Residue frames relative to the residue before (quaternion, step in Angstrom):
aa qw qx qy qz dx dy dz
M 1.0000 0.0000 0.0000 0.0000 0.00 0.00 0.00
A 0.4834 -0.6716 0.4782 0.2943 3.56 -0.96 0.87
A 0.5375 -0.6244 0.4611 0.3296 3.52 -1.10 0.73
V 0.3182 -0.7336 0.5701 0.1887 3.55 -1.08 0.78
L 0.3322 -0.7531 0.5352 0.1896 3.58 -0.68 1.12
S 0.5266 -0.6317 0.4730 0.3161 3.55 -1.09 0.78
S 0.2634 -0.7673 0.5675 0.1408 3.56 -1.03 0.84
V 0.3719 0.7403 -0.4829 0.2836 3.55 1.29 0.24
T 0.1906 -0.7882 0.5788 0.0864 3.61 -0.83 0.98
P 0.6058 -0.5622 0.4014 0.3947 3.58 -1.13 0.54
D 0.4783 -0.6601 0.4834 0.3190 3.58 -1.05 0.65
A 0.7082 -0.4838 0.3066 0.4127 3.56 -1.28 0.37
G 0.6325 0.5596 -0.3333 0.4192 3.56 1.04 -0.78
S 0.6965 0.4604 -0.2811 0.4732 3.56 0.89 -0.93
L 0.6166 0.5347 -0.3435 0.4647 3.59 1.10 -0.67
T 0.6444 0.5110 -0.3217 0.4692 3.59 0.96 -0.83
L 0.6575 0.5174 -0.3104 0.4513 3.57 0.95 -0.90
S 0.6966 0.4650 -0.2900 0.4631 3.58 0.82 -0.94
T 0.6283 0.5222 -0.3285 0.4740 3.59 1.10 -0.69
Y 0.6243 0.5301 -0.3173 0.4781 3.56 1.02 -0.87
Q 0.6810 0.4924 -0.2994 0.4518 3.60 0.83 -0.94
K 0.6534 0.5062 -0.3178 0.4645 3.60 0.98 -0.80
L 0.6845 0.4734 -0.2906 0.4720 3.58 0.86 -0.93
R 0.6207 0.5405 -0.3364 0.4576 3.59 1.05 -0.74
R 0.6408 0.5104 -0.3228 0.4740 3.60 0.95 -0.84
D 0.6758 0.5040 -0.3001 0.4463 3.56 0.92 -0.87
V 0.6336 0.5036 -0.3335 0.4833 3.59 1.07 -0.66
L 0.6925 0.4898 -0.2845 0.4468 3.58 0.82 -1.01
S 0.7089 0.4577 -0.2646 0.4669 3.59 1.01 -0.76
G 0.5048 -0.6533 0.4254 0.3707 3.57 1.24 -0.36
S 0.4034 0.7035 -0.4885 0.3221 3.60 1.24 0.10
L 0.6864 0.2588 -0.2020 0.6489 3.54 1.26 -0.57
A 0.3363 -0.8076 0.4532 0.1711 3.54 -0.31 1.30
A 0.6363 -0.5190 0.4128 0.3941 3.54 -1.26 0.49
S 0.8387 0.1657 -0.1870 0.4838 3.52 -1.04 1.01
E 0.4370 0.7067 -0.4574 0.3169 3.60 1.27 0.00
K 0.4285 -0.6876 0.5241 0.2625 3.58 -0.94 0.89
L 0.2351 -0.7844 0.5643 0.1050 3.53 -0.90 0.98
K 0.1732 -0.8119 0.5547 0.0558 3.55 -0.33 1.31
I 0.4368 -0.7566 0.4237 0.2391 3.53 -0.36 1.30
H 0.6958 0.4724 -0.2960 0.4529 3.62 0.79 -0.93
D 0.6342 0.5187 -0.3365 0.4642 3.60 1.04 -0.71
L 0.6654 0.4948 -0.3000 0.4716 3.56 0.95 -0.87
A 0.6159 0.5529 -0.3389 0.4473 3.56 1.03 -0.78
G 0.6702 0.4987 -0.2908 0.4665 3.56 0.96 -0.90
Q 0.6587 0.5159 -0.3006 0.4577 3.59 0.99 -0.86
L 0.7597 0.3861 -0.1900 0.4876 3.56 0.97 -0.89
G 0.4146 -0.7400 0.4466 0.2848 3.59 1.25 -0.17
V 0.5714 0.5466 -0.4011 0.4624 3.57 1.05 0.80
S 0.6254 -0.5436 0.3939 0.3978 3.57 -1.26 0.11
P 0.6317 -0.5227 0.4036 0.4061 3.63 -1.19 0.40
G 0.6213 0.5563 -0.3450 0.4306 3.59 1.05 -0.72
V 0.6361 0.5237 -0.3217 0.4664 3.58 1.03 -0.79
V 0.6518 0.5089 -0.3040 0.4730 3.57 0.98 -0.88
R 0.6480 0.5216 -0.3219 0.4522 3.58 0.96 -0.87
E 0.6593 0.4943 -0.3207 0.4671 3.59 0.93 -0.80
A 0.6432 0.5206 -0.3216 0.4603 3.60 0.98 -0.82
L 0.6743 0.4890 -0.2953 0.4681 3.59 0.95 -0.87
S 0.6075 0.5437 -0.3488 0.4623 3.57 1.08 -0.65
R 0.6420 0.5091 -0.3232 0.4735 3.57 1.02 -0.77
L 0.6544 0.4998 -0.3093 0.4757 3.58 0.99 -0.79
A 0.6061 0.5481 -0.3489 0.4587 3.56 1.12 -0.65
S 0.6380 0.5260 -0.3302 0.4553 3.60 1.04 -0.77
E 0.6853 0.4470 -0.2639 0.5108 3.59 1.25 -0.48
R 0.4369 -0.7312 0.4141 0.3208 3.57 1.36 0.03
L 0.4362 0.6547 -0.4871 0.3792 3.57 1.15 0.64
V 0.7473 0.2085 -0.1201 0.6194 3.54 1.30 -0.44
I 0.2918 -0.7396 0.5824 0.1693 3.55 -1.15 0.71
A 0.1550 -0.7686 0.6154 0.0812 3.59 -0.87 0.99
T 0.0582 -0.7973 0.6006 -0.0123 3.56 -0.76 1.11
P 0.4905 -0.6744 0.4592 0.3062 3.62 -0.72 1.02
Q 0.8453 0.1348 -0.1600 0.4916 3.54 -0.99 0.98
R 0.7442 0.3905 -0.2295 0.4910 3.60 1.22 -0.13
G 0.5283 -0.6824 0.3780 0.3351 3.56 1.30 0.03
F 0.6545 -0.5177 0.4098 0.3684 3.53 -1.27 -0.58
R 0.0269 0.7575 -0.6519 -0.0216 3.51 -1.30 0.49
V 0.5907 -0.5502 0.4424 0.3907 3.55 -1.23 0.43
A 0.5496 -0.6203 0.4400 0.3457 3.56 -0.97 0.82
P 0.4561 -0.6960 0.4773 0.2824 3.60 -0.90 0.86
V 0.3185 -0.6994 0.5915 0.2437 3.56 -1.32 0.16
S 0.0545 0.7915 -0.6062 0.0556 3.55 -1.11 0.67
A 0.6310 -0.5306 0.4041 0.3962 3.55 -1.25 0.43
E 0.6357 0.5395 -0.3316 0.4414 3.57 1.00 -0.83
D 0.6657 0.4990 -0.3031 0.4648 3.58 0.98 -0.85
V 0.6144 0.5454 -0.3511 0.4492 3.59 1.01 -0.78
H 0.6791 0.4886 -0.2942 0.4622 3.59 0.88 -0.94
D 0.6630 0.5063 -0.3023 0.4612 3.57 0.88 -0.93
L 0.6563 0.5135 -0.3019 0.4631 3.56 0.94 -0.91
T 0.6535 0.5182 -0.3155 0.4526 3.58 0.93 -0.89
E 0.6524 0.5103 -0.3167 0.4623 3.59 0.91 -0.89
A 0.6647 0.4996 -0.3013 0.4666 3.57 0.94 -0.89
R 0.6381 0.5316 -0.3255 0.4521 3.58 0.97 -0.84
I 0.6507 0.5161 -0.3254 0.4521 3.58 0.88 -0.91
D 0.6604 0.5165 -0.3112 0.4475 3.58 0.87 -0.93
I 0.7276 0.4368 -0.2480 0.4673 3.58 0.80 -1.03
E 0.6269 0.5305 -0.3427 0.4562 3.60 0.97 -0.80
M 0.6700 0.4957 -0.3078 0.4590 3.60 0.94 -0.86
A 0.6303 0.5252 -0.3424 0.4578 3.60 1.00 -0.74
C 0.6679 0.4858 -0.2906 0.4832 3.59 0.98 -0.86
L 0.6614 0.5186 -0.3094 0.4447 3.58 0.94 -0.90
R 0.6194 0.5549 -0.3397 0.4394 3.57 0.98 -0.81
R 0.6938 0.4562 -0.2723 0.4861 3.58 0.88 -0.93
S 0.6486 0.5373 -0.3237 0.4312 3.56 1.00 -0.80
I 0.6665 0.4945 -0.3021 0.4691 3.58 0.94 -0.89
A 0.6537 0.5220 -0.3114 0.4507 3.58 1.04 -0.76
R 0.8036 0.3178 -0.1321 0.4855 3.59 1.00 -0.79
G 0.4802 0.7170 -0.4169 0.2853 3.58 1.22 -0.24
D 0.2108 -0.7764 0.5842 0.1072 3.57 -1.06 0.81
L 0.7710 -0.3409 0.2488 0.4769 3.57 -1.27 -0.23
A 0.6394 0.5242 -0.3353 0.4517 3.60 0.97 -0.77
W 0.6191 0.5323 -0.3269 0.4759 3.59 1.07 -0.75
E 0.6519 0.5070 -0.3147 0.4679 3.60 0.92 -0.88
A 0.6573 0.5108 -0.3082 0.4605 3.57 0.94 -0.90
G 0.6281 0.5435 -0.3299 0.4486 3.58 1.06 -0.73
I 0.6477 0.5073 -0.3157 0.4728 3.58 1.03 -0.76
V 0.6444 0.5219 -0.3212 0.4575 3.56 0.93 -0.88
A 0.6758 0.4928 -0.2896 0.4653 3.58 0.90 -0.94
A 0.6748 0.4976 -0.3018 0.4539 3.59 0.92 -0.89
T 0.6324 0.5259 -0.3271 0.4653 3.58 1.06 -0.75
H 0.6570 0.5117 -0.3049 0.4620 3.57 0.93 -0.93
R 0.6596 0.5059 -0.3114 0.4604 3.58 0.90 -0.92
L 0.6682 0.5160 -0.3086 0.4382 3.58 0.87 -0.97
N 0.7419 0.4267 -0.2404 0.4580 3.56 0.81 -0.96
R 0.6592 0.4544 -0.3186 0.5074 3.58 1.28 -0.07
T 0.6023 0.5550 -0.3559 0.4500 3.59 1.27 -0.01
P 0.4858 -0.6738 0.4627 0.3098 3.65 -0.73 0.98
H 0.1331 -0.7912 0.5950 0.0471 3.55 -1.04 0.83
D 0.3983 0.6632 -0.5530 0.3093 3.56 -0.32 1.30
V 0.6587 -0.5443 0.3584 0.3760 3.57 -1.27 -0.10
N 0.4960 0.6465 -0.4564 0.3574 3.60 1.14 0.28
E 0.7904 -0.3552 0.2182 0.4490 3.55 -1.27 -0.21
A 0.5902 0.5688 -0.3755 0.4326 3.61 1.24 -0.19
E 0.4600 0.7184 -0.4323 0.2922 3.59 1.24 -0.27
E 0.6498 0.5224 -0.3357 0.4384 3.60 0.91 -0.81
E 0.6279 0.5234 -0.3350 0.4685 3.58 1.06 -0.71
W 0.6419 0.5075 -0.3220 0.4762 3.60 1.01 -0.80
A 0.6355 0.5374 -0.3393 0.4383 3.58 0.95 -0.83
R 0.6460 0.5011 -0.3235 0.4763 3.60 1.02 -0.75
A 0.6563 0.5057 -0.3113 0.4655 3.58 0.96 -0.85
H 0.6325 0.5373 -0.3194 0.4574 3.58 1.05 -0.80
A 0.6577 0.4996 -0.3033 0.4752 3.57 0.94 -0.90
T 0.6418 0.5292 -0.3148 0.4570 3.58 1.01 -0.83
F 0.6385 0.5370 -0.3247 0.4456 3.58 0.99 -0.84
H 0.7098 0.4514 -0.2766 0.4648 3.57 0.75 -1.02
A 0.6277 0.5194 -0.3340 0.4741 3.59 1.09 -0.65
A 0.6315 0.5533 -0.3352 0.4274 3.60 1.01 -0.77
L 0.6057 0.5804 -0.3565 0.4114 3.58 1.04 -0.74
V 0.7910 0.2933 -0.1336 0.5201 3.58 1.00 -0.82
A 0.3310 0.8016 -0.4570 0.1976 3.58 1.29 0.18
A 0.6875 0.4748 -0.2935 0.4645 3.60 1.13 -0.48
C 0.4030 0.7003 -0.4821 0.3389 3.58 1.27 0.10
D 0.2932 -0.8044 0.4974 0.1396 3.59 -0.81 0.98
S 0.5949 0.5469 -0.3797 0.4504 3.60 1.19 0.38
S 0.3270 -0.7618 0.5277 0.1850 3.58 -0.45 1.20
W 0.6200 0.5435 -0.3484 0.4460 3.62 1.07 -0.64
L 0.6653 0.4881 -0.3110 0.4716 3.58 0.89 -0.89
L 0.6661 0.5018 -0.3110 0.4558 3.59 0.94 -0.85
A 0.6319 0.5246 -0.3380 0.4595 3.61 1.03 -0.71
M 0.6617 0.4896 -0.3053 0.4788 3.57 0.98 -0.83
R 0.6250 0.5418 -0.3373 0.4495 3.57 1.02 -0.79
E 0.6624 0.5118 -0.3055 0.4538 3.57 0.94 -0.93
Q 0.6532 0.5131 -0.3229 0.4536 3.60 0.91 -0.85
L 0.6693 0.4839 -0.2970 0.4793 3.59 0.93 -0.88
Y 0.6070 0.5635 -0.3560 0.4327 3.59 1.02 -0.75
Y 0.7379 0.4235 -0.2472 0.4638 3.56 0.78 -1.00
Q 0.5475 0.5550 -0.4101 0.4733 3.57 1.19 -0.31
A 0.6732 0.5037 -0.2868 0.4591 3.55 0.98 -0.88
E 0.5500 0.6208 -0.3968 0.3933 3.61 1.16 -0.49
R 0.5831 0.5703 -0.3797 0.4366 3.61 1.08 -0.63
Y 0.6973 0.4666 -0.2749 0.4695 3.56 0.93 -0.87
R 0.5890 0.5692 -0.3695 0.4389 3.58 1.11 -0.60
T 0.6657 0.4955 -0.3118 0.4627 3.58 0.97 -0.78
I 0.5795 0.5518 -0.3755 0.4676 3.59 1.15 -0.53
N 0.6443 0.5276 -0.3142 0.4558 3.56 0.97 -0.88
I 0.6482 0.5314 -0.3199 0.4417 3.57 0.91 -0.93
R 0.7224 0.4485 -0.2562 0.4597 3.59 0.92 -0.92
V 0.7971 0.3582 -0.1463 0.4636 3.58 0.96 -0.85
S 0.7175 0.4805 -0.2694 0.4263 3.57 0.78 -1.04
G 0.2706 -0.7536 0.5778 0.1581 3.53 -1.03 0.82
H 0.4427 0.7157 -0.4409 0.3121 3.56 1.31 0.06
V 0.2187 -0.7548 0.6072 0.1173 3.54 -1.01 0.89
R 0.0130 -0.8088 0.5874 -0.0236 3.59 -0.66 1.08
D 0.4798 -0.6663 0.4947 0.2846 3.54 -1.16 0.61
L 0.1123 -0.8360 0.5352 0.0449 3.56 0.35 1.21
P 0.6358 0.5079 -0.3632 0.4537 3.67 0.85 -0.73
G 0.6580 0.5104 -0.3085 0.4597 3.58 0.98 -0.83
E 0.6393 0.5226 -0.3229 0.4624 3.58 0.98 -0.83
H 0.6936 0.4789 -0.2813 0.4588 3.56 0.86 -0.95
E 0.6278 0.5371 -0.3321 0.4551 3.59 1.02 -0.79
K 0.6694 0.5002 -0.3060 0.4562 3.59 0.90 -0.90
I 0.6433 0.5130 -0.3244 0.4666 3.59 0.96 -0.85
A 0.6750 0.5008 -0.2977 0.4528 3.58 0.84 -0.98
S 0.6492 0.5296 -0.3177 0.4439 3.58 0.95 -0.87
A 0.6702 0.4925 -0.2992 0.4678 3.58 0.94 -0.87
V 0.6398 0.5188 -0.3274 0.4630 3.57 1.01 -0.78
L 0.6763 0.4972 -0.2982 0.4543 3.59 0.91 -0.90
K 0.6481 0.4853 -0.3109 0.4978 3.59 1.22 -0.49
R 0.4009 -0.7232 0.4552 0.3302 3.58 1.35 -0.07
D 0.3875 0.7068 -0.4837 0.3410 3.56 1.16 0.69
L 0.2089 -0.8288 0.5075 0.1094 3.58 0.18 1.28
D 0.6696 0.4996 -0.3119 0.4525 3.60 0.86 -0.91
G 0.6892 0.4776 -0.2876 0.4627 3.56 0.87 -0.93
A 0.6627 0.4981 -0.3022 0.4706 3.57 0.95 -0.90
G 0.6486 0.5272 -0.3158 0.4490 3.56 1.00 -0.83
A 0.6521 0.5098 -0.3147 0.4645 3.57 0.99 -0.83
L 0.6733 0.4936 -0.2958 0.4643 3.58 0.96 -0.86
L 0.6574 0.5008 -0.3119 0.4687 3.57 0.97 -0.83
T 0.6391 0.5198 -0.3228 0.4660 3.58 0.99 -0.80
E 0.6452 0.5139 -0.3141 0.4701 3.56 0.96 -0.87
H 0.6246 0.5573 -0.3111 0.4500 3.57 1.04 -0.90
L 0.7136 0.4410 -0.2528 0.4820 3.59 0.87 -0.97
R 0.6579 0.5046 -0.3255 0.4544 3.61 0.99 -0.71
L 0.6042 0.5334 -0.3633 0.4673 3.58 1.08 -0.58
T 0.6206 0.5236 -0.3312 0.4806 3.56 1.03 -0.78
E 0.6340 0.5219 -0.3307 0.4652 3.59 0.97 -0.81
T 0.6646 0.5174 -0.3088 0.4418 3.59 0.83 -0.94
L 0.6845 0.4793 -0.2774 0.4741 3.57 0.90 -0.95
T 0.6251 0.5407 -0.3306 0.4556 3.56 1.08 -0.75
L 0.6497 0.5124 -0.3146 0.4651 3.59 0.92 -0.88
K 0.6428 0.5048 -0.3237 0.4767 3.58 1.02 -0.78
S 0.6536 0.5211 -0.3075 0.4546 3.59 1.00 -0.82
I 0.6441 0.5068 -0.3187 0.4762 3.57 0.97 -0.85
S 0.6493 0.5114 -0.3136 0.4675 3.58 0.98 -0.84
A 0.6492 0.5151 -0.3170 0.4612 3.59 0.98 -0.83
Q 0.6373 0.5187 -0.3269 0.4669 3.59 1.01 -0.79
A 0.6497 0.5127 -0.3162 0.4637 3.58 0.97 -0.84
D 0.6336 0.5281 -0.3254 0.4625 3.59 1.01 -0.79
R 0.6560 0.5134 -0.3082 0.4596 3.57 0.99 -0.85
R 0.6446 0.5129 -0.3247 0.4648 3.57 1.01 -0.82
R 0.6592 0.5021 -0.3152 0.4627 3.58 0.95 -0.85
A 0.6432 0.5169 -0.3216 0.4644 3.57 1.01 -0.80
G 0.6476 0.5218 -0.3122 0.4593 3.57 1.02 -0.78
L 0.6581 0.4995 -0.3029 0.4751 3.56 0.98 -0.84
A 0.6458 0.5159 -0.3208 0.4625 3.56 0.99 -0.81
S 0.6438 0.5257 -0.3172 0.4567 3.56 1.06 -0.81
E 0.6576 0.5042 -0.3054 0.4692 3.57 1.00 -0.83
A 0.6579 0.5242 -0.3072 0.4450 3.58 1.01 -0.82
S 0.6916 0.4913 -0.2794 0.4496 3.55 1.11 -0.68
Q 0.6064 0.5820 -0.3478 0.4153 3.56 1.26 -0.27
């Protein structure tokens, strides 16, 4: 007798979660561009889920400020701007430092080992725009989380995580646009070394420099994108 395949379908909760995760990846990677209008029925068709599932997923992304919900006008990807980059960077520095201070004060041997392992994994993972990029992004997130893993404030850690992933959108802009070559392994090694020495001032200075360099490159990338758009419009107008 032929085997009978199960007809059990995923429940609404798991469908919403998987849809949310897919849309979140697309926003963070830039596959869904900044300010792009998100048409619920089109997305539902592409993802093979109901419009209600897409709406719930987009509402969750709106609560994370990755998507903007406008009454009567639907959803769109959150825009990017120089002002937002600066504001985000300042907030990240403040929150990262608060978490780092607590983590250095309370970290134990297991915390130190976690930093060493995360640094080794990150610096051994290829970093470019090919298919290995997603693996590097996971290793990068793990590294920065390891630095503050001993922080004892769940609220601070939750805010840090939200700001981190907001900044990931800008990191992908840098990868696609910026031609700047930076010594990321060296930057990460220096930060990790200072943290393991419990040198809060030194680690804080290095981490701040690390984040501000990202801000500077992001602003240059946003400006370059704007210049390209203007050049394209001018070319179309002249034809």
